[in-house]
C-alpha positions in Angstrom: 0.0 0.0 0.0 2.8 2.4 0.9 4.5 1.7 -2.5 1.3 2.6 -4.3 0.9 5.9 -2.4 4.6 6.6 -3.1 4.1 6.0 -6.9 1.0 8.2 -7.0 2.8 10.9 -5.0 5.7 10.8 -7.4 3.3 11.1 -10.4 1.6 14.1 -8.7 5.1 15.7 -8.1 6.1 15.1 -11.7 2.8 16.7 -12.9 3.4 19.7 -10.7 6.9 20.1 -12.2 5.6 19.9 -15.7 3.0 22.5 -15.0 5.6 24.8 -13.4 7.9 24.4 -16.5 5.0 25.0 -18.9 4.2 28.2 -17.0 7.8 29.4 -17.2 8.0 28.6 -20.9 4.8 30.4 -21.6 6.1 33.5 -19.7 9.4 33.4 -21.6 7.4 33.1 -24.9 5.3 36.1 -24.0 8.4 38.2 -23.2 10.0 37.1 -26.4 6.9 38.1 -28.4 6.8 41.5 -26.7 10.5 42.1 -27.5 9.9 41.1 -31.2 7.0 43.5 -31.5 9.1 46.2 -30.0 11.9 45.5 -32.5 9.5 45.4 -35.4 8.1 48.8 -34.4 11.6 50.2 -34.1 12.5 48.9 -37.5 9.4 50.3 -39.1 10.1 53.7 -37.6 13.7 53.6 -38.9 12.5 52.5 -42.3 10.0 55.4 -42.4 12.6 57.8 -41.3 15.0 56.6 -44.0 12.3 56.8 -46.6 11.6 60.4 -45.7 15.3 61.2 -45.7 16.0 59.9 -49.2 12.9 61.1 -50.9 
């Protein structure tokens, strides 16, 4: 009986670890997307400025 409880406890622990890792990965992805959007806006601004400069 103890062994069964231990196995289920281990499964529960592993599931909690997977959830924790998935949340961390999701947060990292959100931050990366925000940074990419910021970079795109910066490049668009620079492109528009160059277009005005050379026209």
